[in-house]
N, C-alpha and C positions, 0 to 999 in steps of 0.2 A: 504494500500500500504506500503510495507517494505521500510524503509528509509535507504539509503546507509550510512555506518558508516563514521565517520571522520577519515582520515588517513594522515600520513606523510610518504612519500617514500624517500628513499635515505639514506645517501648522495651519490651523483654521482659527479665524478671529472669533472670539466669544466675549461675554461680559467680563470675565476675569482676566482677559488679555488674549492669549493664544493657546489653542488646544492641540495636543498631539494624541493620536490613537495608536496604541501598541497592540499588534496582533501576534499572538503566540499560539499556533495551532487553532483550536476552536475557541480559545479565550480571547477576550477583547477588553481593554481597559484604557482609560484616558488620563493624561497628565496635562497640567497647565503651566504656563509661564506668563509673566507680566508683560514682557515686551517681545517684539519680533526677534531681535538679536539673541535674547535669552532662549527663546523657543528653538531657534536654529542651532544654537550651541548645545541645548539639551537633546535635540534630535541626534546630533552627531555622537554624543555620549551614549545615548540609548542604543544606537546602531552598533557602536563598538562593543558595548556590554553584551548585547544580544548575540553578536557574532562569537564572542568568547564563550558564552553559554552553550551555543550550538555545538562547539567543539569539545565540551567537557562531558566525557562519558561517565555514566553512573558508577561503573566498576572502579574507575580511577578516583572518583570523588569518595567512594566508600573507603578506599585505602587511606586517603587523607583524613577522613572522619575517624577511622580507627586510631591513627596517630594523635588526633585531637583528644580522644577519650583517654588515652594513656597519659599524654604529657600535660594537658590542661585540666581534665576532670579527675585525674588520679585513679582511673579505673584499672584494675589488674589486667595484665597483658592477655591472660587466657579469656577473661570476660569480654574484653574489647574485640578479640579475634572471633569470639562466639557471636557477638552482635554483628560484625561484618559478614560472617558466614551466613547467618540466618537472613539478613537483609539481602544478600546476594541471591538467595533462593526466592525471595519474595518479589524482588524488583528485576526488571529487564536490564541486566548490567551492561549489555552491549549498546544500549541506546543512550542518547544524550539526556541530560537532566531536563532540558526544556521540552522533551517529548512527553513528559508526564503532566498532562492537564488535570484539572479537578475532576473532569468526567472520567478520564483514564484511571486516576487514582481510585475513584469509587468502584470501578470495575475490577481493579486489581484486588481490592479488599473484599469485594463480593465473592470473587473466585476463591479466596483464601477461606472464607466462612463455609464454603461448600466442599472444601478439599477433604479427602479421606486419608487419615493418618496411616502410618506403617502398621498399626495394630488393627486396621480394618474398620475403624470407627471414625465418625466425623470429628474434625478438629474441635477441641473444647473452646468455649467462649474465652476462657482465660488466655489461651494460646493465640487466637487470632486477634484479640484485643491488644495483647502485648505487641504483636507485629505492627499493628496500626500505630501504637504509641511510639515504637522505635522508628517507623517511617516518618512520623511527624517530627520527631526530634532530629532525624537526619536532614530532612528538607528545611527545617528551621535553621539548622547550622549552615546549610548551603546558602540560604537567603542572607544570613548575617555576614557570610563571606563575600557577598555580592555575586554569587554564582547564579542566583535566581531572583526574580522580582516578586515572587509570591510562593507560598507553601501549598502545593496542590492537595495535600492530605489534611489541611487545617479544618476544612468543613465536612470531611467524611465522618459520618455518624457510626459509632460502634454498634454492633449487633450482639444480642444475648446479654445474659446477666452473669457477672463474675462471682466466683465463690470466694468467701473470706475464710481463709484457713483450711486446714485439712482435717478430716475425721480423726478423732483421737480415742485412744483406749481409755476406759474407765479405770479408776484407781485399783480395784481388785484385779481387773484384766491386766493392768500394767505390772502388778506384782507377779502374776503367773508368767507373763512374758519375760520379765527380768530373771525369774528363777531358772527358766529354760535357757535363756541366753547366758547366764552366769555358769550354768552347768557345762554348756558346750565350750565356753571360753576357758574354763579351768581344765577342760580336756584337751586344750591346745588349738582350738579353732580361732584363728586370728580375726576373721570377719566378725565373729561373735563379740570379740573385744571391741571392734569398731562400732558395732551396734550399741554396745553399752556406753561408749564414749558419746554417741549422739544423745542417748537417753539421759545420762547422768551429768554431762557437761554442756549439753545443748549445742554440740558442734554440727556444722554443715557436713554433708557426706563428703564433699570435696576436701574439707579440712581434715577429715579423718584419713582419707586415702592418700593425701599428699603431705603427710607428716614425716619428716626425716627423723632418724633415730636420735639425733642430737637435741631434738625438741623435748625429749623425755629427760627431765632434770631432777636434781635433788633426790636421787634414789627412787624415782617414780612418783614423788609427791607433787611435782609441778609439771605442767604441760604448757609449752610455749606455742602460741599461734603466731609465727613470725610474719606471715603474709596470708592473704586470702582474697575474697571477692572485692572488698573495698578497703579504704584507708582505715575504717573502724574495725577491721578484722584483727588487727594486731592486738594481742592481749596475753596475759599470763594467768593461767587457771590453776587453782588448787585441785588436786585429784583426790576423790574419795578413797578411803582406805581400802575398800573392796577391790578397786581397780589397780592399786599400786603394784602388787606382786605380778599382776597380769602384764602390765606395761614393762616391768623389769625383765620378765621372761621374754617378751617380744623383742626387746632391745639387746638382750644378752648376745655377745659374740658378733654383732653386726657393726659395720663401719658407720661412723657418725652421719655420713651423707646418704646412707641406704634408706630406702622407704620402709617405714615401720611395719606396715601391713603387707609387705611383699609387692611383687610386680607381676606383670604379664610375661609371656614368653619373649616379648620384644624388649623387655627391660623397663617399660613405662609403668607408672602407678596403675593399679587396677581401676577399671572403669566403674562409674557410678552404678551401673546395672548389677555389679557384684553385690553391693550392699542392699540394693532394692530387692534382689532375689533372696538374700539372706534374711531380711526382715520378714518377707512373706513366708519363708520356711519356718522361722521361729514362731510366727503367729499360728501357723497350722499345728506345730508341735505343742504349743501351749493351749490350743483350743480356744483361741480368742479371735475376734473379728480381724480380718486382714487389713492392715493399714500400710501406707507407704513409708519409706525411710525418713522423709522430711517431716512426717507427722510426729516422730519421736522428739524432734527439736521443739515442736509446738507443745507437746506434752510436758517437756522440761520446763518451759516458761510458765505454763499453767500451774504446775505443782509448786514451782518456786514462789509464785505470787501468792498462792493459797497458804504457803508456809510463812508468809510475812515478808518476803524479800521486797525491797523497794523497786519502783519502776525503773529507776536509773541503773540499779544493779543488774536487773534482769536484762535490760537492753544491752548493757556493756558485756554481760556474759555471752550474749548471742552475737555480739559483734555488730550491733546496730548503732547508727548515729543518734537516734532518738527513740523514745518509747512508742511513738506513733506507729512505726513499722511493726514493732512487737505486738501491740494491741490489735492492729488491723489484721495481721496474717497468722499470728501464732497463738497468743494467749486466748483461752476460753473466756468469752464475755462474762459468764457467771463468776469466774474466778476474779475478774477485775472488779465486779460489783461487790463481791464478798470482801475482797481486800479493802475496798474503799469504806465499806460499812464498819469493818474492824478498826480502821484508822480513826474514823469519826467517833466510834464508841470509846476508843482508847483516849482520844483527846478530850472528850467530855467527861469521862468517868474519873473517879479518884484513883490515885496511884501512890505507891510507896517508894518510888524511885527518885531520880535526879530531877530537880526543879530547874527550869531554864533561868539563867541569870538575868536576862533582859525582859522576863515576863512579869506581869502584874501578879503579886503573891496571892491576890484574891481569886485569880482565874488562871493559875499557872498550869501549863502543860507539863506532863511528866513522862519520863522514859524509865521503864522498869529495867532491872538487871537482866531479866529474861529477854526483853525486847532488844537490849543492847547486844547481848550475846548472839542472838539470832542474826542481827544485821551485820555483825562484824566477824562472824565465825569463818567466812570464806576469805577474809582479807588479812587476818592476823593469825599468827601461830597461837597454840594453846597458852604458851607461857606469856606472850605479849598481851593476849586478851585478859588473862588473870591479873597481870600487872596494871593494866588500864582500869580494870574494875576496882582494884584496891584504891587507886588514886581518886576515882570518881565517887565511890560510895563509902569511903572511910568517914568515920564520925569525928 
């Protein structure tokens, strides 16, 4: 099909001065200038800019966008490459940026909503809406760079309803699941250890599979997340006692740079599908509903909040920049409401703990010894916590 050329018509006199008409495929827009010389100069600039746009291929622009995500946005290399790869499947990479009109963008997205996935099922609303958001961001970047005069995906309306969070196990079900996972982990199953790391530490599956041995520190008491999906992924986590001997055994005898959970036959870290399949197998063995591996991360945040952990601590443990992401996609809403109710009750009720120095004595908020211990137990050693309590609560 022959593509219509990019053209600038005019200038035409009008009330505001002089008008130029820019034709890009099927789209048409008008720009104005106050005087005829300004209009002629603007026309030359538009023709030159449109000529540059016509020569910029989508595939080339996507490569530049990937570098922008890494250098400017601070996105991890692997994540930026994934964005480039998925957009390359979504967009016609051999065509120019200007070939994507608003009408064409709407058709591209409509085709995506009707696509059948590799599992033989229609693409989920979460997936095709994510592609739409990525395309909008990419073309917004292209517009900011002067590669386009408009964002063709800006007015495309998303289809379907997104899901918030993943189905989670109930507490009794989680106990059964953990018992089976722990039994297999103690029997030497490395993937079962990885599953327990997701459940007890709230790690992403990629963070579990891409941990080098050197990240297991202090005899298995500390696990470093030196890099991950975003800048907020960097964190130092206290490992529960039940996992410490399992991590020590996995790390024993391996080089510091070796992958903790092993590799594929090509020497690369195991793929996410390994953990996904392991979680399904453990669910079946425990006799509980089947959930996905990412659901364990959400269960971790839900149980942490119900146990009294603050929003900031839970978000930090999950590697999120703010609690908004945690609340929207991970924590059970009932857990959030219950934790809020407990905080209100604690603030309004009498207490026998530490009174805030800046509070009105007649309406002072209090922090009990138990509350303090709960909030700080993952941040301080047992000896440090006891020393702090003696200083705060001594008479």
